[in-house]
C-alpha positions as CSV (number, residue, x, y, z in Angstrom):
1,M,136.8,-23.0,82.5
2,P,133.5,-21.4,81.3
3,V,133.8,-18.8,78.5
4,A,132.2,-15.4,79.1
5,P,129.3,-14.9,76.8
6,T,129.2,-12.1,74.2
7,P,128.6,-8.8,76.2
8,W,125.5,-6.7,75.8
9,P,126.1,-3.2,74.5
10,A,127.6,-1.1,77.4
11,A,124.7,1.4,77.4
12,L,122.2,-1.5,77.8
13,A,124.0,-3.7,80.4
14,G,121.9,-4.0,83.5
15,T,118.8,-2.4,82.0
16,P,115.3,-3.9,82.7
17,T,115.0,-5.0,79.0
18,V,118.3,-7.0,79.2
19,A,117.3,-8.4,82.5
20,V,114.0,-9.7,81.0
21,L,115.9,-11.3,78.1
22,E,118.5,-12.9,80.4
23,R,115.8,-14.3,82.7
24,A,113.8,-15.7,79.8
25,I,116.9,-17.4,78.3
26,D,117.9,-18.9,81.7
27,R,114.4,-20.3,82.1
28,S,114.2,-21.5,78.5
29,R,111.1,-19.3,78.1
30,L,112.3,-17.0,75.3
31,A,109.7,-16.4,72.6
32,H,110.1,-18.1,69.3
33,S,110.3,-14.8,67.3
34,L,111.6,-11.5,68.6
35,L,111.5,-8.1,66.8
36,L,114.4,-6.0,67.9
37,Q,113.9,-2.4,67.0
38,G,115.8,0.8,67.6
39,E,117.6,3.7,65.9
40,N,121.0,2.0,65.5
41,L,121.6,-1.2,63.6
42,G,125.0,-1.7,65.2
43,T,123.3,-1.8,68.7
44,L,120.6,-4.2,67.4
45,A,123.2,-6.5,65.9
46,T,125.2,-6.6,69.2
47,V,122.0,-7.4,71.1
48,A,121.1,-10.2,68.6
49,H,124.6,-11.7,68.8
50,A,124.5,-11.6,72.6
51,I,121.1,-13.5,72.6
52,A,122.5,-16.0,70.0
53,D,125.6,-16.7,72.1
54,R,123.5,-17.5,75.2
55,L,121.1,-19.7,73.2
56,L,123.7,-21.6,71.2
57,N,126.6,-22.1,73.6
58,D,126.5,-24.1,76.8
59,P,128.9,-22.4,79.3
60,R,129.5,-25.8,80.9
61,H,131.2,-27.0,77.7
62,P,133.8,-24.3,76.9
63,T,135.6,-26.5,74.4
64,Q,132.5,-26.3,72.1
65,H,132.1,-22.6,72.4
66,F,131.9,-20.7,69.1
67,P,131.5,-16.9,68.5
68,P,127.9,-16.5,67.6
69,K,128.4,-15.8,63.9
70,Q,130.8,-18.7,63.5
71,H,128.5,-21.2,65.3
72,P,127.2,-24.0,63.0
73,D,123.7,-23.4,64.1
74,F,123.7,-19.6,63.6
75,L,121.8,-18.5,60.5
76,A,121.8,-15.1,58.9
77,L,119.7,-13.2,56.3
78,R,120.6,-9.7,55.1
79,P,119.9,-7.3,52.2
80,A,121.9,-7.8,49.0
81,G,122.3,-6.2,45.6
82,K,122.1,-2.6,44.5
83,M,118.6,-2.3,45.8
84,R,119.6,-3.8,49.1
85,Q,116.6,-6.0,49.2
86,I,115.9,-9.4,50.9
87,S,114.6,-11.5,48.1
88,A,112.2,-14.4,48.0
89,E,115.0,-16.7,46.9
90,T,117.3,-16.0,49.8
91,T,114.3,-16.1,52.2
92,R,113.3,-19.6,50.9
93,D,117.0,-20.7,51.4
94,L,116.9,-19.5,55.0
95,I,113.6,-21.3,55.7
96,G,115.0,-24.5,54.3
97,R,118.0,-24.3,56.7
98,I,115.6,-23.5,59.6
99,Q,113.8,-26.7,59.0
100,V,116.9,-28.8,59.3
101,S,117.8,-30.1,62.8
102,P,120.6,-28.3,64.7
103,Q,124.1,-29.6,64.2
104,I,125.7,-29.4,67.6
105,S,123.4,-27.2,69.8
106,R,119.9,-28.0,71.1
107,R,118.5,-25.1,68.9
108,K,119.3,-22.8,66.1
109,V,119.2,-19.0,65.9
110,A,118.3,-17.1,62.7
111,V,119.0,-13.4,62.5
112,I,117.3,-11.3,59.8
113,Y,119.3,-8.0,59.5
114,E,117.2,-5.0,58.3
115,A,114.1,-7.2,58.2
116,D,112.2,-4.2,56.7
117,R,114.2,-4.7,53.5
118,M,112.2,-7.8,52.6
119,N,110.3,-7.4,49.4
120,T,106.6,-8.3,49.3
121,A,107.2,-11.8,48.1
122,A,109.9,-12.5,50.7
123,A,107.7,-11.1,53.5
124,N,104.8,-13.3,52.6
125,I,106.9,-16.4,52.3
126,F,108.6,-15.6,55.7
127,L,105.2,-15.0,57.3
128,K,104.3,-18.7,56.9
129,T,107.4,-19.6,59.0
130,L,106.2,-17.3,61.8
131,E,102.7,-18.8,61.6
132,E,104.1,-22.4,61.9
133,P,107.3,-22.0,63.9
134,T,110.0,-24.7,64.1
135,A,110.3,-25.5,67.8
136,S,114.1,-25.7,67.7
137,T,114.7,-22.2,66.1
138,T,114.7,-18.7,67.6
139,I,114.2,-16.0,65.0
140,L,115.5,-12.5,65.6
141,L,114.3,-9.7,63.3
142,L,116.3,-6.5,63.4
143,T,114.9,-3.2,62.1
144,T,115.1,0.6,62.5
145,R,111.7,0.9,60.7
146,P,109.3,-1.6,62.3
147,Y,106.2,-0.1,60.6
148,S,107.6,-0.9,57.2
149,L,107.1,-4.6,58.1
150,L,103.9,-6.3,57.4
151,P,101.5,-5.9,60.3
152,T,101.0,-9.6,60.3
153,I,104.7,-10.1,60.8
154,R,104.9,-7.6,63.6
155,S,101.9,-9.2,65.4
156,R,103.6,-12.6,65.5
157,C,106.8,-11.3,67.3
158,L,107.6,-10.2,70.8
159,H,108.8,-6.7,70.6
160,F,111.9,-5.2,72.3
161,R,112.9,-1.6,71.7
162,F,116.5,-0.5,72.3
163,T,117.0,3.2,72.4
164,D,120.5,4.5,71.6
165,A,120.9,7.9,73.3
166,G,123.4,9.0,70.7
167,S,121.3,8.3,67.7
168,E,119.5,11.6,67.3
169,A,120.3,13.2,64.0
170,L,122.9,15.7,65.1
171,A,123.5,14.7,68.7
172,E,127.1,13.6,67.8
173,A,127.8,16.3,65.3
174,D,130.1,19.1,66.1
175,E,129.0,22.7,66.8
176,P,129.6,24.1,63.3
177,T,127.5,21.3,61.7
178,R,124.6,21.9,64.2
179,A,124.9,25.7,63.6
180,L,124.7,25.1,59.8
181,W,121.6,23.0,60.2
182,H,119.9,25.6,62.5
183,S,120.6,28.3,60.0
184,T,119.4,26.1,57.1
185,R,116.1,25.4,59.0
186,A,115.7,29.2,59.7
187,D,116.3,30.0,56.0
188,Y,113.7,27.4,55.0
189,I,111.2,29.2,57.1
190,S,112.2,32.6,55.7
191,W,111.9,31.1,52.2
192,L,108.3,30.0,52.9
193,G,107.7,33.6,54.1
194,L,108.9,34.9,50.7
195,L,106.5,32.5,48.9
196,T,103.4,33.5,50.9
197,A,104.3,37.2,50.6
198,G,103.5,37.1,46.9
199,V,105.7,37.9,43.8
200,V,106.0,41.6,43.0
201,E,108.9,41.4,40.4
202,K,110.9,39.0,38.3
203,K,113.8,39.1,40.6
204,A,111.7,37.7,43.4
205,V,110.8,34.7,41.3
206,A,114.5,34.0,40.6
207,D,115.3,34.3,44.4
208,Q,112.6,31.8,45.2
209,L,113.9,29.3,42.7
210,L,117.6,29.9,43.7
211,G,116.5,29.4,47.3
212,V,115.5,25.8,46.5
213,Y,119.0,24.8,45.3
214,G,120.7,26.8,48.1
215,L,118.7,24.7,50.7
216,I,119.6,21.5,48.9
217,T,123.3,22.3,48.9
218,R,123.3,23.1,52.6
219,F,121.2,20.1,53.4
220,N,123.7,17.8,51.7
221,A,126.6,19.5,53.5
222,V,124.9,18.9,56.9
223,L,124.1,15.3,56.0
224,A,127.6,14.5,54.9
225,A,129.2,16.1,57.9
226,A,126.8,14.6,60.4
227,T,127.1,11.1,58.9
228,D,130.9,11.2,58.9
229,Q,131.0,12.3,62.5
230,V,128.4,9.9,63.8
231,W,130.1,7.0,61.9
232,K,133.5,7.7,63.3
233,Q,132.0,7.3,66.8
234,Q,129.7,4.4,66.1
235,K,132.2,2.2,64.3
236,E,134.3,2.1,67.4
237,K,131.4,0.4,69.2
238,L,130.8,-2.3,66.6
239,P,131.6,-6.0,67.2
240,E,134.9,-7.0,65.8
241,D,133.5,-10.0,63.9
242,L,131.3,-8.0,61.5
243,D,132.0,-8.6,57.8
244,D,132.3,-5.9,55.2
245,D,128.6,-6.2,54.0
246,E,127.4,-5.8,57.6
247,V,129.6,-2.8,58.2
248,E,128.4,-1.2,55.0
249,A,124.8,-1.9,55.9
250,I,125.2,-0.3,59.3
251,Q,126.9,2.8,57.8
252,T,124.0,3.1,55.3
253,G,121.5,2.7,58.1
254,I,123.2,5.6,60.0
255,T,122.9,7.8,56.9
256,N,119.3,6.8,56.3
257,G,118.4,7.6,59.9
258,I,120.0,11.0,59.8
259,R,118.5,12.1,56.5
260,L,115.0,10.9,57.6
261,K,115.4,12.8,60.9
262,L,116.3,16.0,58.9
263,F,113.3,15.5,56.7
264,A,111.2,15.3,59.9
265,E,112.8,18.6,61.0
266,F,111.5,20.1,57.7
267,E,108.0,18.9,58.6
268,H,108.2,20.4,62.1
269,A,109.4,23.7,60.6
270,T,106.6,23.7,58.0
271,R,104.0,23.2,60.7
272,T,105.5,25.9,62.9
273,F,105.4,28.4,60.0
274,A,101.8,27.5,59.2
275,Q,100.7,27.6,62.8
276,E,101.9,31.2,63.2
277,H,99.9,32.3,60.1
278,L,96.8,30.4,61.3
279,L,97.0,32.1,64.7
280,A,97.2,35.4,62.8
281,G,93.9,34.6,61.0
282,D,95.5,33.6,57.7
283,E,93.3,30.6,56.7
284,S,94.8,30.5,53.2
285,V,97.8,28.5,54.5
286,R,95.7,25.5,55.8
287,R,95.4,23.9,52.4
288,S,99.0,24.6,51.5
289,L,100.1,23.0,54.8
290,T,98.1,19.8,54.2
291,A,99.4,19.4,50.7
292,A,103.0,20.2,51.7
293,I,103.1,17.6,54.5
294,E,101.6,15.0,52.1
295,R,104.3,15.9,49.5
296,L,107.1,15.7,52.2
297,E,105.9,12.3,53.4
298,R,105.9,11.1,49.8
299,S,109.4,12.4,49.3
300,A,110.6,10.7,52.5
301,G,109.0,7.5,51.2
302,L,111.1,7.8,48.1
303,L,114.2,7.9,50.2
304,R,113.3,4.4,51.5
305,L,113.3,3.3,47.8
306,N,117.0,4.4,47.6
307,L,116.2,7.7,45.8
308,N,119.0,10.2,46.2
309,E,118.3,12.6,49.0
310,A,119.0,15.6,46.9
311,A,116.4,14.5,44.3
312,A,113.9,13.7,47.1
313,L,114.4,17.2,48.7
314,E,114.3,18.9,45.3
315,N,111.0,17.1,44.6
316,F,109.6,18.4,47.9
317,L,110.9,22.0,47.6
318,L,109.7,22.5,44.0
319,A,106.3,21.2,45.0
320,S,106.4,23.7,47.9
321,L,107.2,26.5,45.5
322,R,104.0,25.8,43.7
323,L,101.9,25.1,46.8
324,W,102.8,28.2,48.9
325,A,103.6,30.9,46.3
326,K,100.9,33.6,45.9
327,R,100.6,35.1,42.4
């Protein structure tokens, strides 16, 4: 009796994207390399495992059916170590296994989890495999940050985007958490107002500096609460066969996604504040806006290098204190 293949994520079943994938698999027309991108690593992993199951297991031979990750011809590469990087050494090892003929299936499937975590050496080594693909292997790259990949890697893959409706920063947070974030954002705008108003007494200087650390404390509270709430809901949707490293990577991905979204909210609030002043004829804020956004983007970039979010936010706010304050 045929074994049912690994199901697609419930939210994606029957969508045009899944239909395209299924049709390509049925016709043996699936591209050699696919870039699966979206906001949720758990969703991307489930999609990758569903694709792998359909490529590796023949439903006409149920006695040879293996769960995707247990299949002898399933290969995986994921970040490791404290820096959560994909190294040149582990990339070479994967390429060596790709070049070996399949064991029991007609082809192999290699899944690169968080492909954007490849260091420069690993990415350049891996690029050669994409340029000279092995006919018997399908490569699936999973990422929530596609533009952190080398452009040459992106250009050699067929792209599929999977949007998870519940992945917005605070969409799954409770009302108190959302209210705390809205008030934090409003206080940030008020804090910018204090800076541009100019310092008239020593107490105002102290209030400006204390405002930095008050915003950091509340940011951390929002991030912790939102991550905890989103994780509790997302982990119920994860495949049962994930190992501890994959679960940790997915949880880390959720935290990273939320904190980057909150940083993007700071950017939006900064632009809104500056726009109001520009419309009122205050051209002095234009240079401050440009410099502040540049500093914010630099701080967000430090988050991707595993800098603590409190340190990254402190870096941005202290720079803002200098950029916006009128003496």
